[in-house]
N, C-alpha and C positions, 0 to 999 in steps of 0.2 A: 918242831913242825908248827907251820904256820896255821893261823885260824882259817877254818874252810871258807868263811865269807869273804876274805880278802882276795881269793882267787875270783870269785864271782864278780867282785867289784872291778878288778882289773880287766876281765873279760868284758864286762859292760862298757867299761871306757874305752877299750879298744874298738868295740863294735860302733859306739857312738862316734869315735873319731873317723872311722871308716866311712860311716853314713854322712857325716859332715863334709868329709873330703869329696865323696861322690856328689853331694848337693853343690859344692863349690865348683867342681868340675862341670856339672850341668849348666850352672849359671854362667860360668865363663865361657864354656864351649859351645853352648847352644842358645840358652835364653837371652843372654846379653846381646849377642850378635843379632838375633832376630828382633830383640826390642829396638835396638839402635838402627837396625835396618828399616823396621816399621816406622820409626820416627823420621827417618830419611826421606822415606817414600811419602809420608804425610807432608813433610816440610816442602817437598818438591811439588806435590799436588796443590798445596796452598799458593806456592810462587806462580805456578802456572794459572790458577784462578785470578790471582792478583794481576798478572800480565794481561790476561783476557780481559778482565774488567776494565783496565785502563784503556786498552785498544777500543773496547765497546763505547767508552764515554768520549774519548778524544774525537774530536769533529763532529760529534753527534749534534743534531739540531734540537735543542731542548726548549720547550715552551713552558714557562712557569707562571701561574696566576697567582694574584695576591703577593706580588714580588716587591711591594713598596717597602714592606717592614717585616719584623718578626721572622718566623720559620721561612718564608717565601724569599726574603732578602739574603738569609743565610744559605738558602739552597742556591741562589745565584752565585754567591761567592763559591760556594763549593764545586758547582759545575763549571764555572768560569775557570777556576784553578785546575779542573780535570781535563781542560782544553775544549769544551764543548762551545758550540755556537747558540746565544741565547736570543729568545724572544720574551721578553718581561712584559707582563700584563698587569693591570690595576686600574683602579678608578681615578687616580691622581696623576696626571701627566708630568707635572714638575717633579713629584717625588720619584717617579720612574727615571726621569733624566738624572736626577741626584744619584740614584743608584748606579746607573750606567757610568757616570763620571767617576764614581768611587771605584768601580771595577778597573776602569781604564788607568787610573793613577796608582792603585794599590798592588797591582801584579806585573810581573815581567812580561812586557809585550811580545818577547820571543816565544813564550810559552803558550800564548793565546792572541793570535793576530787577527781574529774574527771580528767582523763588524757585527755588534748586537743591536737589537731592534726593540723598541717599545710600541705597545699597542694598548690604547686606553679604551676601556669599556666597563659597564657595570654588570656584573655576572648575574644580577637578579633581573635583568632586562633581557629576555629571551631573544629578541629581535636584534638588540645590540650584539649578543652573543654570537649569532648567525653571521652578522656583518664582519665582526672580529674575526671569526674563522677564515673569511675569505681574505681579509686584509693579511692575516698571518701567512697564508699560502702564497700571496702576492710577494711578501717580504723575503720569504725563504724557500719557496717551490715546494718543499716537503718538510714534515716533521718526524723526527726520529722518536723523540720522547716528549710525552705530555705529562706535565705535573699539575694535577688538581689540587692546588693548595688553598686557595681562598676560601674562606669562611667566616660564619659570625656565630657568636655564642648567645646563650640565652639564661636568664635567672628569673624564677617566678613561680607562682602556684599555678596549677592547671585550671582551677575554679575561676580564678581572676584574670586568666590570659584570654584576649579576644582572639577570634579565628584569623583576623589580619596579621597578628604577630606570628602565629603558627606558620601562615602562609609566607610571610616575609623570610622566616628562617629556612624553610623548605626551598623557596626560590633560590636563595644563595647557596645553600649547603648541598642540595640535591638536584633541582631541575637545572639550574645553571651549569654545573659541571658535566651532567649527562648530555646537555644540549651541546656543549663545546666538544665533547667526547664524540658524539654522533656526528657532528659536522666535519671532524678531521679524520674520523675512522675510514670513510670510503677511499681516501687517498692511501692510507696505510694498507688497506686490503689489496688495493691495485698493485702496490709495490710489494706486498707481501712481506711487509716489514714494519715494525712498530713497537712502541712500549708505551702503555698507559699506566700512569701511576697516580693514586688517589690517596689523599690524606683523610683517613677516617678517624678513629678515636677508640680508647678503650671503651667509651661509652657508646660505640657502635656494637659493643659485645653485651653490655648490660645498662639497665636503666638506673638512673639516681633520682632522688627527690629533687624538685625544684630546678630540673634540667630537661623537662619533658620534650620541649620543642627542639632542642639541640640533640638529645638522644635519639629521638625519632628520626630526625634527618641523617643521622649517622648510621643507624640501623638500615635505613633504606639505601643509603650509600654503600654499605657492606654487602647488601643483598645483590644489588644491581651489578657491581664490578665482580663479584663472584660469578654471577650468570654470564657476564661479558668474557670472563677468562675462559669459561667453557666453550663459548660459542666462536672465540677467535683464534684458538689454539690451532686449528687447522690452517690458518693463514699466517703462521709464524709470528704472531702478534703477542707480545707479553703483557700481562697485567699484574701489578704490584699494589697491594693494599697495605698502607702503613697505619698502624694503630698506636699513636702516642698517648702517654698519660699526660700529666701537667708539664706544661712548658713555659719558661719565663718569656712571655710575650704580653701584648696589651689585649689578648683575647676576651679576658674577662672585664677589662676596663671598657672596651667597646661593646660589650654584649648589650642586648636589648632585655627590657624587662617586660613584665606582664602588660602594661599600658603601652609599650613600644618606645619608651624613653631610654636614655642610655643608662646602663648600671654605673658606670663611672668608678668602680672600685677594683683594685688589683687584689685578689683573694689571696690569703696567706698560702694556700696550697699552690696558686700559680707562681707566687714569689719564690716558693721553695722547690719548684720544678725543676726539670732538665734545662740546661742552657740550650737556647735555639741552635746554636753552632753545632753542638754535640748531637742533636736530633738530625740536623742537616747532614751530618757525616755518616750517621746510620742509614739515612735515606740513600745517600751516594752509594754505598757499599751494597745495600739491598738492590739498587737498580743495576749496578754494575755485575752482580752475581745473579741477576734475573731471578730473585726470590719472588715466591707467589704472595705472601704475606709476612710482615714483620712486626712484631709487638715491641714498642719502644717505650718503656714505662719502668717505673720503680717497683719495689717488691710487693707492696700493698695493692696498687691497681692491677699488677700481673696476677697476684694470687686471687683477686676478686674475679677476673675472668674465668679462671677454672673453678672457682668455688661456686659461681652461679650455675654451672653445668652439673657439678658433683653433689652439692649440698643446696638444692634451690630452696627448700623450706627455711633453712637456718638463714640463708642469704636474704630472703625476703623479710625475715624477721629484723636482722641488722639494719636493713635499708628503712624500715618502718620506724625503728628507734632512732636513726639518724635523722628522719624526717621531723619527729617530734622534738628532738634536741635542737635541730636548727630553727625550727619554728618557735621554740621557746626563747631562743638567743635573740632572734629578731624581734620578737615582742617585748623583750625586756628593757 
């Protein structure tokens, strides 16, 4: 006669095997088909979005400010490759022509046969901006997408910075872009079609020491275009705000200091930032998918955006320590 526990063990094993079989039957008969079907639907949805985005960008008339170098130049390349018709804007006409020449020789003409244009003006000169808007509309009749990319950065202490420097940064980063936007907006409203893109910054979300003028201009930019988005939605006009972190451009090199002179240094954070071409591709996708806002930054800058709202007291303490540390380094 067998041990009584052996029968119990066999019974448990049989029950476990049956349950295992039922689980396998459920996975293979119900769960797996549902999962694969869901993935298929999601893949089809993404494909349709991709096709829609390509159609949205192809043959669109796109105005890009600050197109002579950096992110603006990379945006020109990205939108040219997408089949858009471009109006490149900047302060240096010769460099704009160099970009146009580069576009004409680097790509397959059959993919983009549009004649691109260049309009030269200084974004900090509001009268010049208004005249440039008229010239743009003469060149292309209408604008589908406006990309407010041009800007200037700043390095300095608040106590040593003259008001003329604050005004210079605000004129270029805030008043210039909104003046161009306002000048082109009526034609978009009339057509009930258009897309306005502005390059803000993670510093439009939080302030950093020794960046006061720049952060203030980006906070103002963020607020203005958030308001604009709400006001023009009824006219079928899209507004996209792009908030990059550090980008490998000459932004810090060309930054102004507290006395108005050129900073002349490429910061370590800038040199280790995202490639301008990668940010341009993110921007292209955001525009194609009509996103309202997109954060294009590394882990720490992205974390700081949310940290500022969730733990403000600790965030302010960290920024104060950073200010003391940077001041000590500069003074050593």
